[in-house]
C-alpha positions in Angstrom: 0.0 0.4 0.0 1.4 3.1 -1.5 1.9 6.2 1.2 -0.5 8.0 -1.1 -3.3 5.5 -0.5 -3.3 6.1 3.4 -3.7 10.0 3.1 -6.7 10.9 3.6 -9.2 11.9 0.6 -10.0 15.6 0.1 -13.3 16.9 0.7 -14.9 18.1 -2.3 -14.7 22.0 -2.7 -18.1 23.7 -1.2 -19.9 25.8 -3.0 -20.3 29.1 -1.6 -24.3 30.3 -0.7 -25.2 33.1 -2.0 -25.0 36.7 -0.5 -27.5 37.3 2.2 -28.9 33.2 2.2 -29.8 32.1 5.5 -29.6 27.8 4.9 -32.6 26.2 6.9 -34.3 29.9 7.8 -37.3 29.0 4.7 -37.0 25.0 5.5 -40.6 24.3 7.2 -42.4 27.5 5.5 -43.5 25.8 2.7 -45.1 23.2 4.0 -46.7 25.1 7.3 -47.7 28.1 4.7 -51.5 26.6 3.7 -52.0 25.8 7.1 -51.2 29.4 8.2 -53.0 31.0 5.2 -56.4 28.7 5.9 -56.3 29.6 9.6 -55.7 33.5 8.8 -58.6 32.7 6.5 -61.5 30.8 8.4 -60.5 32.1 12.0 -58.4 35.6 12.8 -60.4 37.1 9.2 -64.1 36.4 10.4 -62.7 37.1 14.2 -61.6 41.0 13.2 -65.0 41.4 10.6 -66.7 40.5 14.1 -64.8 42.6 15.9 -65.2 45.6 13.6 -68.8 45.2 13.7 -69.6 45.2 17.0 -68.5 49.0 16.8 -70.5 50.1 13.9 -74.3 51.3 13.5 -75.5 49.0 10.7 -79.1 49.1 9.2 -81.3 45.4 9.1 -81.0 46.0 5.7 -77.4 45.9 5.8 -75.7 49.1 5.0 -73.4 51.1 7.3 -74.6 54.0 8.9 -71.3 54.8 10.5 -69.3 54.2 13.7 -71.7 53.5 16.8 -68.8 53.1 19.3 -69.7 51.1 22.5 -73.0 51.9 22.2 -73.7 48.5 21.1 -71.9 46.8 24.1 -74.1 48.9 26.3 -77.2 48.2 24.6 -76.3 44.5 24.7 -75.8 44.6 28.4 -78.6 46.3 29.4 -80.8 43.6 27.5 -83.7 42.2 30.0 -83.2 38.4 29.0 -79.2 38.3 28.7 -78.2 37.5 32.5 -81.2 35.1 32.2 -79.3 33.4 28.9 -75.6 33.4 30.7 -77.0 31.6 33.3 -78.8 29.0 31.3 -76.1 28.7 28.9 -73.3 28.0 31.9 -75.5 25.3 33.3 -76.5 24.0 29.4 -72.9 23.0 29.1 -72.4 21.7 32.5 -75.2 19.7 32.3 -74.5 18.6 28.7 -71.2 18.1 29.4 -71.4 16.3 32.3 -74.1 13.8 31.2 -71.7 13.2 28.3 -68.6 12.5 29.8 -70.3 10.3 31.9 -72.6 7.7 29.8 -69.6 7.9 27.3 -67.2 6.6 29.8 -69.7 3.7 30.5 -69.9 2.6 27.2 -66.2 2.9 26.1 -65.6 0.7 28.8 -68.2 -1.7 27.6 -67.1 -1.3 24.3 -63.6 -2.1 25.5 -64.7 -5.5 26.4 -65.3 -8.8 24.3 -69.1 -9.9 23.9 -71.3 -10.8 21.0 -72.6 -8.4 18.7 -69.7 -6.1 20.0 -68.9 -4.7 16.4 -72.9 -3.8 15.7 -73.4 -2.4 18.7 -70.4 -0.2 17.8 -71.4 0.8 14.2 -74.9 1.3 16.0 -73.3 4.3 18.2 -72.0 5.9 15.2 -75.6 6.4 13.5 -76.2 9.8 15.9 -72.6 11.0 14.8 -73.6 10.1 11.0 -76.9 11.9 11.4 -77.2 15.5 10.2 -77.7 17.4 14.3 -80.4 19.6 13.3 -81.8 17.0 11.4 -82.0 15.2 14.1 -83.1 18.1 16.3 -86.1 18.3 13.6 -86.6 14.8 14.4 -87.3 15.1 17.9 -89.0 17.8 17.4 -91.7 16.1 15.6 -91.7 13.3 17.6 -92.6 15.6 20.9 -95.2 17.8 18.7 -98.4 18.7 20.7 -100.8 17.4 18.4 -98.9 14.7 16.0 -96.0 13.6 18.0 -95.9 10.2 18.4 -94.7 10.4 22.4 -97.8 12.3 23.7 -99.7 9.4 21.1 -98.4 6.7 22.7 -98.5 8.3 26.1 -102.0 9.0 25.5 -103.0 5.4 24.6 -101.5 3.7 27.6 -102.6 6.2 29.8 -100.0 8.1 31.1 -101.1 11.1 30.7 -104.5 12.4 30.4 -104.1 14.5 27.3 -100.9 15.7 25.0 -98.5 17.7 26.6 -96.8 20.9 24.5 -92.9 19.5 25.6 -91.6 21.9 23.7 -94.0 25.3 24.4 -93.0 24.9 28.6 -88.9 25.7 29.7 -89.4 23.1 32.3 -90.3 20.5 29.8 -87.9 22.0 26.8 -84.8 21.9 28.4 -84.6 18.3 29.8 -85.6 17.3 26.2 -83.0 19.3 24.9 -79.9 17.8 27.0 -81.2 14.9 26.1 -80.9 15.5 22.8 -77.5 17.6 22.8 -76.2 14.3 25.1 -77.4 11.9 22.3 -75.7 13.2 19.6 -72.3 14.4 21.7 -72.1 10.7 22.6 -70.3 8.9 19.7 -67.1 11.0 19.1 -66.7 11.2 22.9 -67.2 7.4 23.2 -64.9 6.9 20.3 -62.1 9.4 21.9 -62.2 7.6 25.3 -62.3 4.2 24.1 -58.7 5.0 21.8 -57.9 5.8 25.0 -58.6 2.5 27.0 -56.9 0.7 23.9 -53.8 2.1 24.7 -53.8 0.9 28.1 -51.4 -1.7 27.9 -52.4 -5.1 29.4 -49.5 -5.9 31.2 -50.7 -3.1 33.3 -53.4 -4.9 34.4 -51.7 -8.3 35.0 -49.0 -6.6 37.3 -52.4 -4.9 39.4 -53.5 -8.6 39.4 -50.4 -10.3 40.7 -50.5 -7.4 43.6 -53.7 -8.5 44.5 -55.7 -4.8 42.9 -59.2 -5.4 43.0 -60.9 -4.6 40.2 -62.6 -1.1 41.4 -58.7 -0.1 42.9 -57.1 -1.3 39.3 -59.6 0.9 37.7 -59.7 4.3 39.9 -55.5 4.0 40.1 -54.4 2.1 36.5 -57.3 3.0 33.6 -58.2 6.3 34.9 -55.1 8.0 35.3 -54.2 6.6 31.9 -57.3 7.2 30.1 -56.5 11.3 31.5 -55.4 12.4 27.9 -58.2 11.3 26.3 -60.6 12.5 28.5 -59.3 15.8 29.3 -59.4 16.2 24.9 -63.2 14.7 25.2 -63.5 17.7 27.8 -62.9 20.3 25.7 -64.2 19.2 22.9 -67.6 19.3 24.3 -67.0 22.4 26.2 -66.4 24.1 23.0 -69.3 22.6 20.7 -71.7 22.4 23.7 -70.9 26.0 24.1 -71.5 27.1 20.7 -74.4 24.7 19.9 -77.1 26.1 17.5 -78.7 23.3 16.0 -79.8 21.8 18.7 -82.0 24.5 20.4 -83.0 26.6 17.0 -84.3 23.3 15.3 -85.9 22.0 18.9 -88.0 25.4 20.2 -86.1 28.5 18.2 -84.9 30.0 21.7 -88.8 30.6 22.7 -91.2 31.5 24.2 -89.1 34.5 24.0 -85.4 33.6 24.8 -86.4 31.4 28.0 -84.9 28.6 26.1 -82.2 30.5 24.5 -78.4 30.5 24.8 -76.2 32.9 24.4 -75.4 31.4 20.6 -79.0 31.8 20.2 -80.0 34.8 21.6 -77.1 36.1 19.2 -79.3 35.3 16.4 -82.3 36.5 17.5 -81.2 39.6 18.3 -79.8 39.8 14.2 -83.4 40.5 12.8 -83.3 43.7 15.1 -79.9 45.0 15.4 -77.1 43.1 13.7 -74.3 45.6 15.7 -75.6 44.3 18.8 -75.5 40.9 18.0 -72.0 41.0 16.6 -71.5 42.8 20.2 -72.8 39.1 21.8 -70.5 37.4 19.3 -67.5 38.8 21.1 -69.3 38.5 24.4 -69.8 34.6 23.6 -66.1 34.0 21.7 -64.5 35.8 24.7 -66.7 33.6 27.2 -65.7 30.1 25.5 -62.0 31.2 25.5 -62.1 31.9 28.8 -64.4 28.3 29.9 -61.3 26.5 28.1 -58.6 28.1 29.7 -60.3 27.9 33.1 -60.7 24.0 32.6 -57.6 23.3 31.4 -56.4 25.9 34.2 -58.2 23.6 36.9 -57.7 20.3 35.4 -53.4 21.1 35.1 -53.3 19.8 31.8 -49.8 20.0 31.0 -48.6 18.7 34.2 -45.9 16.0 34.4 -46.7 13.0 35.8 -44.7 11.7 38.2 
């Protein structure tokens, strides 16, 4: 072997970078640019227009009549129904989310077990998810109709009631039915989210718990629930946003009536649109701020980014 063959090979000369070029600076930009543009077009621009509209005086025909300053917010906070609507929205959101998570947890645990017909039961759960939420709400409204509803007919024939009831005309009976429908349409997504979380728990963990002598309840409380926490938080946050902003269920069943007795902030905002677009936009801004605060408060209370020991 010659000395020349033992000498290290000289690396090829590198081509000098163009003046002002910074390698890797724009590397990810072509990949994230479409997503950024979509967010700007679909989220940020409507939010900007919503806030801007809340400070304008706009006629019912849509013509801008000049600046309104804070008048629309003063008018909104002077509405007699606003306090009731805000309270109803909070109760509605907490009730629907709590019931949805509780029932979904039980269904996910059931579907995680092996039993005859499990595949068909899972398919059946998709039905409320596949159907339009508005179509489902209208279907229940027809079922609860005072004169031609199947519920009144069946209960009258069975002697359970003396005569037809106006289930959706009275807020005391309309709210429970709307909560039922909202939970019904929310179950599929939440159940499958929790089911996916359950299926990520290793079987070795359960085996170790049995070896240590843990009872089924201790295993569920100390093993399953902590490992299910990420999926549970996803389900709660998504449901908080969806239920707080829910429009099709309430509008399809009662249109927020009578008056605004069964309205949430989203439905109340739509009701205001027919009389004052600027005030409706102000309600939209308040609604947007409330849902952001609600989600942030939940994430803070649940310490979602806490490191597990």
